[in-house]
N, C-alpha and C positions, 0 to 999 in steps of 0.2 A: 636641608634648612634648618636654623638654630630654631628651637623652641621661642624665641621672642619672634621671631617671623611667622612664624605658624600659628600662634597667637594672634598677631593681627590680622593673618588672612583670613581668621576664625571669627575676628569684631568684623570686619568687610560683610563678611557675609550673614554674620546674624543683622546686622544694619538692611540688607535687602529684604526689598519683599522676593516673595516668592515666585514673577513675572521675570525679576531682574536675575535671580538666580539660574533660572531656565537656561534664559537668555549668555551668562557668561558661564554659564556649565560646561561647554564645549570650548572654553578658552581658558577655562581654569587649570585644565592640565596642562603640563608643558610637555612640546613632545618628545620622544626619546634623543637618543644620539645619535641614532643612525638618520631619522626623520630629517633632524637641523642638517647635518652631515648632507644628504642628496637634496634639501634645500637651498644648498648653494647654487647648484645647478640649475634654477631656477629663477627669472625673475628677469630686472633690468641687468644687473649684474652679472648675468649667466655666463655670457662669453668671455669676461675678464677671469672669471675662477674656472670656466675652463681653459682657458693657455696658463694660469698659474698653475694647476693640476699637473698640464703636459707637461710644462718645465720641469714641473717637481720629480714624477715620470722618468724625465731625460735627464735630471741630474743625481738621482739614485742608479741610474744605467749609469752612465759616467763614473760617477763614483766607485760601482762595484767594479766596473773593466778597469779603472787605473788601480785599483788595489790589487786585480790580480797581477796586471802588468807590475804593478812593484813590487808584488814577492818572487817574481818570474826573473828578474833580472838582477845580474852579480857586481854588477857596476856601482859604486855607491851615489854617484851624481847622479845617476837616472834615476835611481831608486829614489833620491829625494826630490826630483822631480815629478814624477810619478805621485809620490806622497802628500806632494802638493798640491797635484791635481785630485787627489784623492779628498782633500782638507776644502779646497773650493767648491769641487762636486756637492761634498755633504753641506757645505755652510748656503749653496743656492738651492739646497733642497728644505733646510730648513728654514732661509727667510720664506720661501713659497706657502709650505703648512702653516706658519707663524701669520701668513695674510689670512688665508684662509682661516684659520682660527678666530681672526679679529671680523672677519665677517659674519663667521656663524655667532659671535659676541653679539655683536650691531644685529642680526637678526633679531636675538633673544629680547634684545633692549628695545627694536620699535613694536615687535608682538606686545610686548606689557605695556608699554604707550599708545598702541591702538587699544588696547584695555582698558586703561585709563581714561583715552578720551570717548570710549562706548560708555564708558559708568557714567562720565559727565555729561554728555549728549543726553542718556535717560533721565537723566537726575533733572537738566532744563526742563525736559519735553514734560515732565509731571509735574514742575513748578509751573509751567505757564499755560498749566489746563486747569 
């Protein structure tokens, strides 16, 4: 994070009372990369993420197999055909990884929005009392 973002976070924490800080303390820390990655396989879209992950693994396997075949053949036409297979399989894998990465980013944004909603709800509840 940048210094400005850290300063903004510090100012927000200073504006909160002790009760709010205690509630938001657990939410303030962003989960690590692996926790976020494994979090993709839970929730409403878990089945989609599993399919994308399996297709990614299949694409990687096909790319390795096609590359092996490409280097084994001596015919230039077959070498090009296997090379095209490698490129297609790698592109499928990259596309799936991109989708997984975008979903991970969406989860991060949703987590922050929920955090803001909680802060707003607690602020409104405090004002109504």
